[in-house]
Structures are given as C-alpha cells and as structure tokens.
C-alpha positions as CSV (number, residue, x, y, z in Angstrom):
1,M,9.9,-64.1,-23.0
2,A,10.8,-66.9,-20.9
3,D,9.2,-67.6,-17.3
4,H,12.6,-68.4,-15.9
5,V,15.7,-66.7,-16.0
6,N,18.9,-68.8,-15.6
7,I,21.5,-66.5,-13.9
8,D,24.6,-68.5,-15.5
9,P,24.4,-69.3,-18.7
10,T,26.7,-72.7,-17.8
11,N,23.9,-73.7,-15.9
12,R,26.7,-73.8,-12.9
13,N,24.1,-71.5,-10.7
14,V,21.7,-74.0,-9.4
15,I,19.1,-70.8,-8.3
16,V,16.8,-70.2,-11.1
17,F,14.3,-67.3,-10.7
18,N,11.2,-67.1,-12.3
19,K,10.0,-63.7,-13.6
20,D,8.0,-63.0,-10.5
21,K,10.9,-63.4,-8.2
22,C,12.7,-61.4,-10.1
23,I,10.8,-58.2,-9.9
24,S,10.3,-58.9,-6.5
25,Y,13.9,-59.3,-5.8
26,C,14.9,-55.9,-7.9
27,L,12.4,-54.0,-6.0
28,N,13.4,-55.1,-2.7
29,E,17.0,-54.1,-3.4
30,V,16.4,-51.1,-5.9
31,G,12.9,-49.8,-3.6
32,P,15.4,-48.5,-0.8
33,I,17.6,-46.4,-3.3
34,V,14.8,-45.1,-4.8
35,N,13.3,-44.0,-1.5
36,G,16.1,-42.7,-0.3
37,L,16.3,-40.7,-3.9
38,I,13.2,-39.4,-3.1
39,Q,13.6,-38.4,0.3
40,L,16.5,-36.5,-0.6
41,K,14.7,-34.7,-3.3
42,D,12.0,-33.8,-1.1
43,R,14.6,-32.5,1.4
44,E,16.0,-30.4,-1.8
45,V,12.5,-29.2,-2.6
46,N,11.8,-28.5,1.3
47,A,14.8,-26.2,1.2
48,E,14.1,-24.4,-1.5
49,M,10.3,-23.9,-0.4
50,I,11.8,-22.6,3.2
51,K,14.1,-20.3,1.3
52,K,11.3,-18.9,-0.9
53,L,9.1,-18.4,2.3
54,N,11.9,-16.9,4.0
55,I,12.1,-14.4,1.1
56,L,8.2,-13.8,0.8
57,E,8.6,-13.3,4.7
58,E,11.5,-10.3,4.2
59,E,9.4,-8.9,1.3
60,A,6.3,-8.9,3.6
61,K,8.4,-7.1,6.5
62,K,9.5,-4.5,4.0
63,T,6.0,-3.9,2.7
64,R,4.6,-3.8,6.2
65,V,7.1,-1.1,6.8
66,Q,6.3,0.8,3.8
67,L,2.8,0.7,4.6
68,L,3.3,2.1,8.1
69,E,5.5,4.8,6.7
70,K,2.4,5.6,4.0
71,D,0.0,5.7,7.0
72,T,2.0,8.1,8.6
73,Q,2.4,10.1,5.9
74,I,-1.3,10.0,5.2
75,K,-2.1,11.3,8.8
76,A,0.3,14.0,8.4
77,K,-1.3,15.1,5.4
78,D,-4.6,14.7,7.0
79,T,-3.5,16.7,10.1
80,L,-2.1,19.3,7.9
81,L,-5.1,19.5,5.8
82,F,-7.3,19.9,8.6
83,E,-5.4,22.9,10.1
84,M,-5.5,24.5,6.5
85,V,-9.5,24.0,6.7
86,E,-9.2,25.7,10.1
87,I,-7.2,28.5,8.8
88,N,-9.5,28.9,5.8
89,K,-12.6,29.0,7.9
90,Q,-11.0,31.8,10.1
91,Q,-10.0,34.0,6.8
92,L,-13.5,33.5,5.5
93,N,-14.6,34.7,9.1
94,T,-12.3,37.8,8.7
95,I,-13.2,38.3,5.1
96,N,-16.9,38.4,6.3
97,N,-16.5,40.6,8.7
98,L,-14.1,43.1,7.0
99,S,-17.3,43.0,3.9
100,A,-19.5,43.7,6.5
101,Q,-17.6,46.7,7.6
102,V,-17.1,47.9,4.2
103,E,-21.0,47.7,3.3
104,E,-21.5,49.8,6.6
105,K,-19.0,52.4,5.5
106,N,-20.5,52.2,2.2
107,L,-24.0,52.9,3.4
108,Q,-22.5,55.7,6.1
109,I,-21.0,57.4,2.7
110,I,-24.4,57.1,0.9
111,I,-26.4,58.5,3.9
112,C,-23.5,61.6,3.8
113,K,-24.0,61.9,0.2
114,Q,-27.5,62.0,0.6
115,Q,-27.6,64.4,3.5
116,E,-25.1,66.7,1.4
117,K,-27.7,66.9,-1.3
118,D,-30.6,67.8,1.2
119,L,-28.4,70.5,2.7
120,P,-27.7,72.4,-0.4
121,Y,-26.9,75.8,1.5
122,L,-24.2,73.9,3.5
123,S,-22.3,72.8,0.4
124,P,-19.8,75.7,0.5
125,Y,-19.0,75.2,3.9
126,I,-18.2,71.2,2.8
127,D,-16.2,72.2,-0.1
128,R,-14.1,74.5,2.0
129,V,-13.6,71.7,4.6
130,D,-12.8,69.0,1.9
131,Q,-10.2,71.4,0.6
132,M,-8.5,71.6,4.1
C-alpha cells in the first residue's frame, strides 16, 4: 500500500493525506457516530433489563403473597391439629376413666359371684330374685 493517498485522481486536489492522517480523520468523523450507536444500544439493553427486572419484581411479589397465604394455611392447620390433639387427650382420659369403672364393676361382679358360691344355702332365693 502506498503511504500517501491522493483524494483526487486528477491531482487537482492539493491536500494529500498519508495513511495515519486518514485513519485519524476517519476516527474523528466516525467515532461520534459509533459512540452514539453504542449509547443507543446501551439504552435499549437497559430498557430491556429494566423491563425484565420489573417482571421479576412482580413475580417476587406474587410469590411473597403465595408464601403468606401458605403460611396462614399452615398456621390454621397447626391450630386445628393442636385442638384435635387436645380433644384426643380428653377422649383418652374419658376412655381411661370408663375402663377403670368397668374394671371396678368387673371386680364387683367377681366378688358377688364369689359370695354367691360362698353362700350355697341362699342360692334358691337369689334365683328367685333373678327371675323377677
């Protein structure tokens, strides 16, 4: 390549640029255009990023609401479970009390039967009472 570039092939143009001056001139002229395009692209990218961030923020808000709803449901179920445990404890106490009463009645029946065996001479009278 030549060191000098003649702009007008007829040599009417007096200005002759060398290679370095040409590159410098082009950069000075094209540079602001390229910078403007870069800034424009950056604005577009920023706008897209802001849009995506807004979408993510909305999704995060929805997720927080869902988590709060689930937390409320879990607390309600915990309360219900606690109440059911308390009811089961009461029922177990009732069952234990009734079992103790049944056991006591069984002992009374055994004692009565033993007394019946111990008093054979009263047996005819007891049979009559049973028949009534």
